N, CA, C and O atoms as a CHARMM CRD file, in Angstrom:
* protein
*
  252
    1    1 MET  N    348.73000 -29.02500 267.73600 PROA 1      0.00000
    2    1 MET  CA   349.12800 -28.62900 266.43400 PROA 1      0.00000
    3    1 MET  C    347.72100 -29.34000 265.94200 PROA 1      0.00000
    4    1 MET  O    346.98300 -29.92200 266.73700 PROA 1      0.00000
    5    2 LYS  N    347.51800 -29.25200 264.91100 PROA 2      0.00000
    6    2 LYS  CA   345.87200 -29.60200 264.22000 PROA 2      0.00000
    7    2 LYS  C    346.03700 -29.77600 262.30800 PROA 2      0.00000
    8    2 LYS  O    346.20900 -28.95800 261.40500 PROA 2      0.00000
    9    3 PHE  N    345.91700 -30.88400 262.34400 PROA 3      0.00000
   10    3 PHE  CA   345.79700 -31.16200 260.78200 PROA 3      0.00000
   11    3 PHE  C    344.71100 -31.38300 260.57200 PROA 3      0.00000
   12    3 PHE  O    343.89500 -31.58900 261.47000 PROA 3      0.00000
   13    4 ILE  N    344.34500 -31.39600 258.92000 PROA 4      0.00000
   14    4 ILE  CA   342.89200 -31.96500 258.21000 PROA 4      0.00000
   15    4 ILE  C    343.36100 -32.95800 257.26200 PROA 4      0.00000
   16    4 ILE  O    344.11400 -32.53000 256.38700 PROA 4      0.00000
   17    5 GLY  N    343.06500 -34.24700 257.24900 PROA 5      0.00000
   18    5 GLY  CA   343.41600 -35.04000 256.28100 PROA 5      0.00000
   19    5 GLY  C    342.27500 -35.46700 255.72900 PROA 5      0.00000
   20    5 GLY  O    341.27200 -35.93700 256.26500 PROA 5      0.00000
   21    6 LEU  N    342.59300 -35.20200 254.30400 PROA 6      0.00000
   22    6 LEU  CA   341.17600 -35.31600 253.52800 PROA 6      0.00000
   23    6 LEU  C    341.27800 -36.69700 252.83100 PROA 6      0.00000
   24    6 LEU  O    342.22600 -37.03500 252.12200 PROA 6      0.00000
   25    7 VAL  N    340.18200 -37.46300 253.11900 PROA 7      0.00000
   26    7 VAL  CA   340.09200 -38.78500 252.66400 PROA 7      0.00000
   27    7 VAL  C    339.75900 -38.50600 250.81500 PROA 7      0.00000
   28    7 VAL  O    338.64800 -38.13800 250.43100 PROA 7      0.00000
   29    8 GLY  N    340.55000 -38.67900 250.16500 PROA 8      0.00000
   30    8 GLY  CA   340.31700 -38.72800 248.68000 PROA 8      0.00000
   31    8 GLY  C    339.39200 -39.47500 247.98000 PROA 8      0.00000
   32    8 GLY  O    339.41600 -39.45600 246.75000 PROA 8      0.00000
   33    9 THR  N    338.65400 -40.07100 248.53100 PROA 9      0.00000
   34    9 THR  CA   337.91800 -41.07500 247.80800 PROA 9      0.00000
   35    9 THR  C    336.59300 -41.30800 248.14400 PROA 9      0.00000
   36    9 THR  O    336.39700 -40.70300 249.19800 PROA 9      0.00000
   37   10 ASN  N    335.55900 -41.88800 247.77900 PROA 10     0.00000
   38   10 ASN  CA   334.04900 -42.08100 248.48500 PROA 10     0.00000
   39   10 ASN  C    334.19800 -44.06500 248.93200 PROA 10     0.00000
   40   10 ASN  O    333.28000 -44.64800 249.51000 PROA 10     0.00000
   41   11 SER  N    335.30900 -44.66500 248.57200 PROA 11     0.00000
   42   11 SER  CA   335.18700 -45.53300 248.49500 PROA 11     0.00000
   43   11 SER  C    335.29900 -46.10300 249.92100 PROA 11     0.00000
   44   11 SER  O    335.94100 -45.47200 250.76100 PROA 11     0.00000
   45   12 SER  N    334.65000 -47.37000 250.25900 PROA 12     0.00000
   46   12 SER  CA   334.21100 -47.95400 251.85100 PROA 12     0.00000
   47   12 SER  C    335.37200 -48.33800 252.03600 PROA 12     0.00000
   48   12 SER  O    335.71600 -48.21300 253.21100 PROA 12     0.00000
   49   13 ARG  N    336.37600 -48.89200 251.15600 PROA 13     0.00000
   50   13 ARG  CA   337.23400 -49.93800 251.23200 PROA 13     0.00000
   51   13 ARG  C    338.91500 -48.84300 250.62100 PROA 13     0.00000
   52   13 ARG  O    339.71500 -49.05400 249.71000 PROA 13     0.00000
   53   14 SER  N    338.82400 -47.79100 251.59200 PROA 14     0.00000
   54   14 SER  CA   339.77200 -46.75700 251.00100 PROA 14     0.00000
   55   14 SER  C    340.97400 -46.94700 251.95900 PROA 14     0.00000
   56   14 SER  O    340.94300 -46.92600 253.18900 PROA 14     0.00000
   57   15 THR  N    342.32100 -47.18600 250.92900 PROA 15     0.00000
   58   15 THR  CA   343.65500 -47.47400 251.60600 PROA 15     0.00000
   59   15 THR  C    344.14200 -46.03500 252.29000 PROA 15     0.00000
   60   15 THR  O    344.82200 -45.99500 253.31500 PROA 15     0.00000
   61   16 ASN  N    343.72000 -44.95100 251.61500 PROA 16     0.00000
   62   16 ASN  CA   344.23600 -43.69700 252.10000 PROA 16     0.00000
   63   16 ASN  C    343.32400 -43.30500 253.61200 PROA 16     0.00000
   64   16 ASN  O    343.88300 -42.71100 254.53400 PROA 16     0.00000
   65   17 ARG  N    342.29600 -43.61000 253.66100 PROA 17     0.00000
   66   17 ARG  CA   341.34100 -43.72600 254.91100 PROA 17     0.00000
   67   17 ARG  C    342.19600 -44.36800 256.21000 PROA 17     0.00000
   68   17 ARG  O    342.49900 -43.86400 257.29100 PROA 17     0.00000
   69   18 ASP  N    342.47700 -45.81800 255.58600 PROA 18     0.00000
   70   18 ASP  CA   342.97600 -46.55700 256.75700 PROA 18     0.00000
   71   18 ASP  C    344.49600 -45.66900 257.29000 PROA 18     0.00000
   72   18 ASP  O    344.82400 -45.53700 258.46900 PROA 18     0.00000
   73   19 LEU  N    345.28800 -45.12200 256.06700 PROA 19     0.00000
   74   19 LEU  CA   346.30400 -44.83100 256.59600 PROA 19     0.00000
   75   19 LEU  C    346.32500 -43.47700 257.36600 PROA 19     0.00000
   76   19 LEU  O    347.26300 -43.11900 258.07900 PROA 19     0.00000
   77   20 LEU  N    345.04900 -42.67700 257.11600 PROA 20     0.00000
   78   20 LEU  CA   345.13600 -41.44900 257.60500 PROA 20     0.00000
   79   20 LEU  C    344.29100 -41.76100 258.99400 PROA 20     0.00000
   80   20 LEU  O    344.00900 -40.77900 259.68100 PROA 20     0.00000
   81   21 ASN  N    343.87700 -43.04200 259.44200 PROA 21     0.00000
   82   21 ASN  CA   343.41300 -43.47200 260.64400 PROA 21     0.00000
   83   21 ASN  C    344.35300 -43.65600 261.47800 PROA 21     0.00000
   84   21 ASN  O    344.48000 -42.99500 262.50900 PROA 21     0.00000
   85   22 PHE  N    345.30500 -44.81400 261.02200 PROA 22     0.00000
   86   22 PHE  CA   346.53200 -45.07000 261.71400 PROA 22     0.00000
   87   22 PHE  C    347.26800 -43.82500 261.95200 PROA 22     0.00000
   88   22 PHE  O    347.71400 -43.71000 263.09300 PROA 22     0.00000
   89   23 MET  N    347.49000 -42.88200 261.14500 PROA 23     0.00000
   90   23 MET  CA   348.20400 -41.81400 261.60600 PROA 23     0.00000
   91   23 MET  C    348.21100 -40.75000 262.82100 PROA 23     0.00000
   92   23 MET  O    349.11100 -40.20500 263.46200 PROA 23     0.00000
   93   24 LYS  N    346.41700 -40.68800 262.85400 PROA 24     0.00000
   94   24 LYS  CA   345.61100 -39.87000 263.41200 PROA 24     0.00000
   95   24 LYS  C    345.80900 -40.64800 265.23000 PROA 24     0.00000
   96   24 LYS  O    345.99400 -40.17900 266.35300 PROA 24     0.00000
   97   25 ASN  N    345.61000 -42.25100 264.55400 PROA 25     0.00000
   98   25 ASN  CA   345.99500 -42.35800 266.09600 PROA 25     0.00000
   99   25 ASN  C    347.43700 -42.86300 266.62600 PROA 25     0.00000
  100   25 ASN  O    347.49400 -43.39400 267.73500 PROA 25     0.00000
  101   26 PHE  N    348.38600 -42.73200 265.98700 PROA 26     0.00000
  102   26 PHE  CA   349.93700 -42.98400 266.20600 PROA 26     0.00000
  103   26 PHE  C    350.50900 -41.41500 266.31300 PROA 26     0.00000
  104   26 PHE  O    351.65600 -41.21700 266.71200 PROA 26     0.00000
  105   27 PHE  N    349.67800 -40.37700 265.95000 PROA 27     0.00000
  106   27 PHE  CA   349.98800 -39.21200 266.80100 PROA 27     0.00000
  107   27 PHE  C    349.44200 -38.66100 267.37400 PROA 27     0.00000
  108   27 PHE  O    349.78200 -37.49100 267.55100 PROA 27     0.00000
  109   28 ALA  N    348.38100 -39.13500 267.94100 PROA 28     0.00000
  110   28 ALA  CA   347.22600 -38.77000 268.79200 PROA 28     0.00000
  111   28 ALA  C    347.87500 -37.83800 270.09200 PROA 28     0.00000
  112   28 ALA  O    347.16200 -37.01400 270.66400 PROA 28     0.00000
  113   29 SER  N    349.06100 -38.02700 270.42000 PROA 29     0.00000
  114   29 SER  CA   349.50900 -37.44900 271.63600 PROA 29     0.00000
  115   29 SER  C    350.58600 -36.23000 271.03400 PROA 29     0.00000
  116   29 SER  O    351.31700 -35.50100 271.70500 PROA 29     0.00000
  117   30 GLU  N    350.45300 -36.26300 269.82500 PROA 30     0.00000
  118   30 GLU  CA   351.97800 -34.85400 269.34300 PROA 30     0.00000
  119   30 GLU  C    350.87000 -33.98400 268.34100 PROA 30     0.00000
  120   30 GLU  O    351.35600 -32.95500 267.87200 PROA 30     0.00000
  121   31 ALA  N    349.65800 -34.23200 268.01600 PROA 31     0.00000
  122   31 ALA  CA   348.88600 -33.50500 267.09400 PROA 31     0.00000
  123   31 ALA  C    347.21200 -33.72500 266.83100 PROA 31     0.00000
  124   31 ALA  O    346.95700 -34.92800 266.88900 PROA 31     0.00000
  125   32 GLU  N    346.40100 -33.16700 266.64800 PROA 32     0.00000
  126   32 GLU  CA   345.10000 -33.63800 266.55300 PROA 32     0.00000
  127   32 GLU  C    345.02700 -33.87300 264.89800 PROA 32     0.00000
  128   32 GLU  O    345.30600 -32.95300 264.13000 PROA 32     0.00000
  129   33 ILE  N    344.72700 -34.85700 264.54700 PROA 33     0.00000
  130   33 ILE  CA   344.22600 -34.74600 262.84500 PROA 33     0.00000
  131   33 ILE  C    342.55800 -35.20900 262.80700 PROA 33     0.00000
  132   33 ILE  O    342.02500 -36.05100 263.52900 PROA 33     0.00000
  133   34 GLU  N    342.05400 -34.55800 261.95800 PROA 34     0.00000
  134   34 GLU  CA   340.45100 -34.67800 262.07000 PROA 34     0.00000
  135   34 GLU  C    340.26200 -35.17400 260.54800 PROA 34     0.00000
  136   34 GLU  O    340.79100 -34.52400 259.64600 PROA 34     0.00000
  137   35 LEU  N    339.70100 -36.03200 260.33900 PROA 35     0.00000
  138   35 LEU  CA   339.47000 -36.72200 259.14800 PROA 35     0.00000
  139   35 LEU  C    338.30900 -36.28600 257.95900 PROA 35     0.00000
  140   35 LEU  O    337.14700 -36.61300 258.20100 PROA 35     0.00000
  141   36 VAL  N    338.59200 -35.56900 256.70500 PROA 36     0.00000
  142   36 VAL  CA   337.28600 -35.04200 256.27100 PROA 36     0.00000
  143   36 VAL  C    337.24600 -35.53900 254.97000 PROA 36     0.00000
  144   36 VAL  O    337.98100 -35.39900 253.99200 PROA 36     0.00000
  145   37 GLU  N    336.05700 -36.24600 255.21900 PROA 37     0.00000
  146   37 GLU  CA   335.43800 -37.05800 253.87300 PROA 37     0.00000
  147   37 GLU  C    334.81800 -36.14500 252.53700 PROA 37     0.00000
  148   37 GLU  O    333.97400 -35.25200 252.46100 PROA 37     0.00000
  149   38 ILE  N    335.54900 -36.73700 251.69400 PROA 38     0.00000
  150   38 ILE  CA   334.85200 -36.08700 250.17400 PROA 38     0.00000
  151   38 ILE  C    333.55700 -36.26700 249.83600 PROA 38     0.00000
  152   38 ILE  O    332.94600 -35.62300 248.98300 PROA 38     0.00000
  153   39 THR  N    333.00200 -37.43600 250.73100 PROA 39     0.00000
  154   39 THR  CA   331.61300 -37.58000 250.47700 PROA 39     0.00000
  155   39 THR  C    330.55000 -36.68800 250.49400 PROA 39     0.00000
  156   39 THR  O    330.21700 -36.28100 251.60700 PROA 39     0.00000
  157   40 GLY  N    329.91000 -36.26700 249.48400 PROA 40     0.00000
  158   40 GLY  CA   329.07000 -35.11800 249.49400 PROA 40     0.00000
  159   40 GLY  C    329.25200 -33.65600 248.61200 PROA 40     0.00000
  160   40 GLY  O    328.49000 -32.83700 248.09800 PROA 40     0.00000
  161   41 LEU  N    330.62800 -33.82200 248.74500 PROA 41     0.00000
  162   41 LEU  CA   331.33300 -32.79600 248.10600 PROA 41     0.00000
  163   41 LEU  C    330.62900 -32.41300 246.61300 PROA 41     0.00000
  164   41 LEU  O    330.05600 -33.31700 246.00500 PROA 41     0.00000
  165   42 PRO  N    330.67400 -31.34500 246.16200 PROA 42     0.00000
  166   42 PRO  CA   330.34900 -30.97200 244.35900 PROA 42     0.00000
  167   42 PRO  C    331.40800 -31.29900 243.77100 PROA 42     0.00000
  168   42 PRO  O    332.49200 -31.06300 244.30500 PROA 42     0.00000
  169   43 LEU  N    331.31100 -31.99500 242.38200 PROA 43     0.00000
  170   43 LEU  CA   332.50700 -32.01300 241.75900 PROA 43     0.00000
  171   43 LEU  C    333.09600 -30.86100 241.11200 PROA 43     0.00000
  172   43 LEU  O    332.33200 -30.26400 240.35400 PROA 43     0.00000
  173   44 PHE  N    334.54800 -30.29600 241.25400 PROA 44     0.00000
  174   44 PHE  CA   335.14100 -29.20100 240.68800 PROA 44     0.00000
  175   44 PHE  C    334.34700 -28.69800 239.87000 PROA 44     0.00000
  176   44 PHE  O    333.86200 -29.25200 238.88400 PROA 44     0.00000
  177   45 ASN  N    334.16100 -27.51700 240.27900 PROA 45     0.00000
  178   45 ASN  CA   333.41100 -26.47400 239.11900 PROA 45     0.00000
  179   45 ASN  C    333.71100 -25.04500 239.57000 PROA 45     0.00000
  180   45 ASN  O    333.72200 -24.78100 240.77200 PROA 45     0.00000
  181   46 LYS  N    333.93500 -24.19300 238.71800 PROA 46     0.00000
  182   46 LYS  CA   333.89600 -22.92000 239.47300 PROA 46     0.00000
  183   46 LYS  C    332.38100 -22.25600 239.60200 PROA 46     0.00000
  184   46 LYS  O    331.90000 -21.92600 238.51800 PROA 46     0.00000
  185   47 PRO  N    331.65300 -22.04100 240.64000 PROA 47     0.00000
  186   47 PRO  CA   330.53500 -21.57100 240.44400 PROA 47     0.00000
  187   47 PRO  C    330.61300 -20.17200 239.88800 PROA 47     0.00000
  188   47 PRO  O    331.52000 -19.35200 240.03100 PROA 47     0.00000
  189   48 GLU  N    329.20400 -20.03800 239.06300 PROA 48     0.00000
  190   48 GLU  CA   328.88100 -18.73400 238.24200 PROA 48     0.00000
  191   48 GLU  C    328.62600 -17.93700 239.04800 PROA 48     0.00000
  192   48 GLU  O    328.90700 -16.80600 238.65200 PROA 48     0.00000
  193   49 ASP  N    328.16100 -17.97400 240.14900 PROA 49     0.00000
  194   49 ASP  CA   328.04400 -16.64200 241.42000 PROA 49     0.00000
  195   49 ASP  C    329.51000 -16.45500 242.06100 PROA 49     0.00000
  196   49 ASP  O    329.69900 -15.36900 242.60800 PROA 49     0.00000
  197   50 HSD  N    330.38800 -17.22200 242.06100 PROA 50     0.00000
  198   50 HSD  CA   331.64100 -17.31400 242.84000 PROA 50     0.00000
  199   50 HSD  C    331.31300 -17.66900 244.28900 PROA 50     0.00000
  200   50 HSD  O    331.95900 -17.09700 245.16600 PROA 50     0.00000
  201   51 GLU  N    330.17300 -18.74500 244.70200 PROA 51     0.00000
  202   51 GLU  CA   329.99500 -18.52600 246.26000 PROA 51     0.00000
  203   51 GLU  C    330.42000 -20.23800 245.79200 PROA 51     0.00000
  204   51 GLU  O    330.27900 -20.95600 244.80200 PROA 51     0.00000
  205   52 LEU  N    331.04200 -20.34600 247.24000 PROA 52     0.00000
  206   52 LEU  CA   331.60300 -22.01900 247.41100 PROA 52     0.00000
  207   52 LEU  C    329.97400 -22.43500 248.35100 PROA 52     0.00000
  208   52 LEU  O    329.19200 -21.91700 249.14700 PROA 52     0.00000
  209   53 PRO  N    330.19900 -23.78200 247.54600 PROA 53     0.00000
  210   53 PRO  CA   328.81700 -24.53000 247.93600 PROA 53     0.00000
  211   53 PRO  C    329.25000 -24.81000 249.53300 PROA 53     0.00000
  212   53 PRO  O    330.40100 -24.91300 249.95700 PROA 53     0.00000
  213   54 GLU  N    328.21600 -24.88900 250.16600 PROA 54     0.00000
  214   54 GLU  CA   328.14600 -25.08800 252.09500 PROA 54     0.00000
  215   54 GLU  C    328.99500 -26.26200 252.05700 PROA 54     0.00000
  216   54 GLU  O    330.03300 -26.04200 252.68100 PROA 54     0.00000
  217   55 ALA  N    328.94600 -27.43900 251.55500 PROA 55     0.00000
  218   55 ALA  CA   329.82800 -28.13100 252.22100 PROA 55     0.00000
  219   55 ALA  C    331.25300 -27.95000 251.87900 PROA 55     0.00000
  220   55 ALA  O    332.08300 -28.53100 252.57800 PROA 55     0.00000
  221   56 VAL  N    331.58400 -27.32200 251.03100 PROA 56     0.00000
  222   56 VAL  CA   332.98400 -26.81800 250.67800 PROA 56     0.00000
  223   56 VAL  C    333.48900 -25.60000 251.60600 PROA 56     0.00000
  224   56 VAL  O    334.64800 -25.42800 251.98200 PROA 56     0.00000
  225   57 ARG  N    332.11200 -24.60700 251.96000 PROA 57     0.00000
  226   57 ARG  CA   332.59600 -23.60300 252.83200 PROA 57     0.00000
  227   57 ARG  C    333.30300 -24.32000 254.23300 PROA 57     0.00000
  228   57 ARG  O    334.43100 -24.01400 254.62100 PROA 57     0.00000
  229   58 ARG  N    332.35500 -25.40700 254.96500 PROA 58     0.00000
  230   58 ARG  CA   332.72200 -25.56200 256.16100 PROA 58     0.00000
  231   58 ARG  C    333.77600 -26.34600 256.40300 PROA 58     0.00000
  232   58 ARG  O    334.36100 -26.40500 257.48400 PROA 58     0.00000
  233   59 ILE  N    334.10200 -27.08800 255.21600 PROA 59     0.00000
  234   59 ILE  CA   335.79300 -27.96700 255.01700 PROA 59     0.00000
  235   59 ILE  C    337.22600 -26.85500 255.38300 PROA 59     0.00000
  236   59 ILE  O    338.19300 -27.08400 256.11000 PROA 59     0.00000
  237   60 ALA  N    336.81900 -25.32100 254.37100 PROA 60     0.00000
  238   60 ALA  CA   337.70400 -24.45500 254.45600 PROA 60     0.00000
  239   60 ALA  C    337.48000 -23.69300 255.51000 PROA 60     0.00000
  240   60 ALA  O    338.41500 -22.90700 255.65800 PROA 60     0.00000
  241   61 GLU  N    336.40400 -23.54000 256.54800 PROA 61     0.00000
  242   61 GLU  CA   336.55200 -22.87100 258.01500 PROA 61     0.00000
  243   61 GLU  C    336.95600 -23.66000 259.12600 PROA 61     0.00000
  244   61 GLU  O    337.04200 -23.31700 260.30500 PROA 61     0.00000
  245   62 LYS  N    337.25800 -25.05900 258.45600 PROA 62     0.00000
  246   62 LYS  CA   338.00200 -25.56600 259.89500 PROA 62     0.00000
  247   62 LYS  C    339.37600 -25.14600 260.28300 PROA 62     0.00000
  248   62 LYS  O    340.22800 -24.74700 259.49000 PROA 62     0.00000
  249   63 ASN  N    339.50400 -25.25500 261.43100 PROA 63     0.00000
  250   63 ASN  CA   340.85300 -24.71700 261.72300 PROA 63     0.00000
  251   63 ASN  C    341.40700 -25.19400 262.97200 PROA 63     0.00000
  252   63 ASN  O    342.52400 -24.82200 263.33400 PROA 63     0.00000
């Protein structure tokens, strides 16, 4: 089973990232957990041309 863990901050001292890393290691034998950082993602705003930014598309295509 695969999960995506979204790190919801770009802070280098993130408790969210620490928790997700713990979960990734603790559940390694039961699931694959990939951490995805929001750094580099554009601020939420509906694109006028209805095209997703490339950084958003890469995350959406993970499976």
